[in-house]
C-alpha positions as CSV (number, residue, x, y, z in Angstrom):
1,M,9.0,-66.2,-8.0
2,K,11.9,-68.6,-7.8
3,I,15.2,-67.0,-6.5
4,S,18.5,-68.7,-6.7
5,I,21.4,-67.4,-4.5
6,S,24.9,-68.7,-4.8
7,S,28.2,-67.6,-3.4
8,V,31.7,-68.1,-4.9
9,K,34.9,-68.3,-2.9
10,F,33.0,-68.1,0.5
11,K,29.9,-69.4,2.3
12,A,27.1,-66.8,2.5
13,D,25.5,-66.8,5.9
14,K,21.7,-67.1,6.5
15,S,21.3,-63.4,7.4
16,L,22.8,-62.3,4.1
17,E,20.7,-64.8,2.1
18,D,17.6,-63.6,4.0
19,F,18.5,-60.0,3.3
20,I,18.7,-60.7,-0.5
21,Q,15.6,-62.8,-0.5
22,E,13.6,-60.0,1.2
23,K,14.9,-57.3,-1.2
24,I,14.1,-59.3,-4.3
25,T,10.7,-60.4,-2.9
26,K,9.8,-56.8,-2.2
27,L,10.8,-55.9,-5.8
28,A,8.6,-58.7,-7.1
29,T,5.6,-57.3,-5.3
30,N,5.9,-54.1,-7.3
31,Y,6.6,-55.8,-10.7
32,D,4.3,-58.7,-11.2
33,N,5.9,-60.0,-14.4
34,L,9.1,-61.3,-12.9
35,I,9.6,-65.0,-13.7
36,S,12.8,-65.9,-11.7
37,G,15.9,-64.5,-10.3
38,E,19.5,-65.5,-9.8
39,V,22.0,-63.8,-7.5
40,I,25.7,-64.6,-7.5
41,L,27.9,-63.2,-4.7
42,R,31.6,-63.4,-5.1
43,L,34.8,-62.1,-3.5
44,D,37.3,-60.3,-5.7
45,N,40.9,-61.2,-5.1
46,S,42.1,-57.6,-5.1
47,E,43.6,-55.8,-2.2
48,N,40.9,-53.2,-2.6
49,Q,38.3,-52.8,0.3
50,E,35.5,-52.8,-2.3
51,N,36.0,-56.5,-3.1
52,K,32.4,-57.7,-2.6
53,I,30.6,-58.3,-5.9
54,A,26.8,-58.9,-6.4
55,E,25.5,-60.0,-9.8
56,I,21.7,-60.1,-10.2
57,R,19.9,-61.5,-13.2
58,L,16.1,-61.3,-13.4
59,N,14.0,-63.1,-16.0
60,I,11.0,-61.3,-17.4
61,P,8.9,-62.2,-20.4
62,G,11.0,-61.8,-23.5
63,N,14.1,-60.5,-21.8
64,D,16.7,-60.8,-19.1
65,L,17.8,-58.0,-16.8
66,F,21.3,-58.0,-15.4
67,A,23.3,-55.8,-13.0
68,K,26.7,-56.3,-11.4
69,K,28.0,-54.0,-8.7
70,Q,31.1,-54.0,-6.5
71,C,31.1,-52.4,-3.0
72,K,32.6,-52.8,0.5
73,T,29.8,-55.1,1.7
74,F,27.5,-57.6,0.0
75,E,24.5,-55.7,1.3
76,E,25.7,-52.4,-0.4
77,A,26.5,-54.3,-3.6
78,T,23.1,-55.9,-3.6
79,D,21.2,-52.6,-3.0
80,S,23.2,-50.9,-5.7
81,A,22.6,-53.8,-8.2
82,L,18.9,-53.8,-7.4
83,D,18.7,-50.0,-8.0
84,A,20.2,-50.6,-11.5
85,I,17.6,-53.5,-12.0
86,K,14.8,-51.1,-11.0
87,K,15.9,-48.6,-13.6
88,Q,16.0,-51.4,-16.2
89,L,12.5,-52.5,-15.2
90,L,11.1,-49.0,-15.5
91,K,12.6,-48.7,-19.0
92,H,11.2,-52.1,-20.0
93,K,7.8,-51.1,-18.6
94,D,7.8,-47.8,-20.6
95,K,8.6,-49.7,-23.8
96,I,5.7,-52.1,-23.3
97,H,3.2,-49.5,-22.1
98,P,4.1,-46.1,-23.6
């Protein structure tokens, strides 16, 4: 599965990109119908400590799944967004295979 990771308003380091790659690859092993994924990391301009945003879009046959989460760290935001994506995948799987 092809995964695209981009960052806005900062340069993501290799360890963060590896963390995201590992998490999505692990998800892909459990759901074999994932086509591609896109992760966008961005810093919010607010004074709030929870200014790290992770947006994840996964392409599956006939649909796109999307989740956007904001937390104190990019790792937390990514984990939270992936949890939301997992729920969407389960719903989609239940629709296809009732």
